[in-house]
C-alpha positions as a Python dict, from the first residue, in 0.01 Angstrom:
ca = {
    (1, 'X'): (0, 0, 0),
    (2, 'X'): (127, 348, -86),
    (3, 'X'): (181, 651, 133),
    (4, 'X'): (-132, 841, 228),
    (5, 'X'): (-125, 1210, 146),
    (6, 'X'): (-150, 1430, 459),
    (7, 'X'): (-436, 1616, 292),
    (8, 'X'): (-645, 1301, 289),
    (9, 'X'): (-616, 1247, 665),
    (10, 'X'): (-893, 1501, 718),
    (11, 'X'): (-1239, 1417, 604),
    (12, 'X'): (-1321, 1782, 559),
    (13, 'X'): (-1107, 2088, 608),
    (14, 'X'): (-1257, 2410, 730),
    (15, 'X'): (-1126, 2763, 690),
    (16, 'X'): (-912, 2742, 1005),
    (17, 'X'): (-751, 2419, 882),
    (18, 'X'): (-663, 2584, 551),
    (19, 'X'): (-524, 2893, 723),
    (20, 'X'): (-306, 2679, 950),
    (21, 'X'): (-191, 2474, 654),
    (22, 'X'): (-92, 2789, 465),
    (23, 'X'): (90, 2926, 772),
    (24, 'X'): (282, 2599, 807),
    (25, 'X'): (376, 2605, 436),
    (26, 'X'): (487, 2967, 459),
    (27, 'X'): (705, 2895, 762),
    (28, 'X'): (862, 2588, 603),
    (29, 'X'): (920, 2780, 278),
    (30, 'X'): (1089, 3062, 466),
    (31, 'X'): (1304, 2817, 664),
    (32, 'X'): (1413, 2634, 348),
    (33, 'X'): (1481, 2961, 166),
    (34, 'X'): (1695, 3081, 457),
    (35, 'X'): (1891, 2755, 453),
    (36, 'X'): (1951, 2782, 78),
    (37, 'X'): (2079, 3140, 113),
    (38, 'X'): (2308, 3043, 402),
    (39, 'X'): (2444, 2743, 212),
    (40, 'X'): (2508, 2949, -102),
    (41, 'X'): (2699, 3205, 105),
    (42, 'X'): (2903, 2927, 268),
    (43, 'X'): (2970, 2773, -74),
    (44, 'X'): (3097, 3107, -207),
    (45, 'X'): (3327, 3146, 95),
    (46, 'X'): (3465, 2793, 57),
    (47, 'X'): (3508, 2832, -320),
    (48, 'X'): (3714, 3146, -260),
    (49, 'X'): (3924, 2961, -3),
    (50, 'X'): (3984, 2674, -246),
    (51, 'X'): (4090, 2922, -514),
    (52, 'X'): (4333, 3096, -279),
    (53, 'X'): (4483, 2769, -156),
    (54, 'X'): (4514, 2635, -511),
    (55, 'X'): (4706, 2947, -611),
    (56, 'X'): (4931, 2906, -307),
    (57, 'X'): (5000, 2540, -389),
    (58, 'X'): (5084, 2631, -749),
    (59, 'X'): (5319, 2907, -631),
    (60, 'X'): (5495, 2675, -386),
    (61, 'X'): (5520, 2403, -652),
    (62, 'X'): (5689, 2647, -890),
    (63, 'X'): (5932, 2757, -616),
    (64, 'X'): (6012, 2393, -536),
    (65, 'X'): (6072, 2315, -904),
    (66, 'X'): (6307, 2614, -934),
    (67, 'X'): (6491, 2509, -619),
    (68, 'X'): (6525, 2150, -742),
    (69, 'X'): (6659, 2268, -1079),
    (70, 'X'): (6922, 2476, -900),
    (71, 'X'): (7013, 2185, -673),
    (72, 'X'): (7047, 1948, -969),
    (73, 'X'): (7273, 2198, -1149),
    (74, 'X'): (7482, 2238, -834),
    (75, 'X'): (7515, 1859, -794),
    (76, 'X'): (7617, 1826, -1159),
    (77, 'X'): (7872, 2105, -1118),
    (78, 'X'): (8012, 1941, -803),
    (79, 'X'): (8043, 1608, -979),
    (80, 'X'): (8215, 1770, -1275),
    (81, 'X'): (8461, 1951, -1047),
    (82, 'X'): (8489, 1642, -824),
    (83, 'X'): (8409, 1834, -505),
    (84, 'X'): (8230, 1606, -262),
}
């Protein structure tokens, strides 16, 4: 058997029932909207942080590559001059 719709639990709904139903929907809609806005703001903040950290990693990777190239040249020069 399927799920029974909450609207079918009442045999008849009067004006007060409809008003309360609308109030409940409005409150839930507002709550969900607020959550969406908060999550979008958090996502924007985290996306910016990821961008900044990615740039920092790329910068450090370039520095490390430059340092390793210099170290390899120095090792080669030391081997050529036989200075250990």
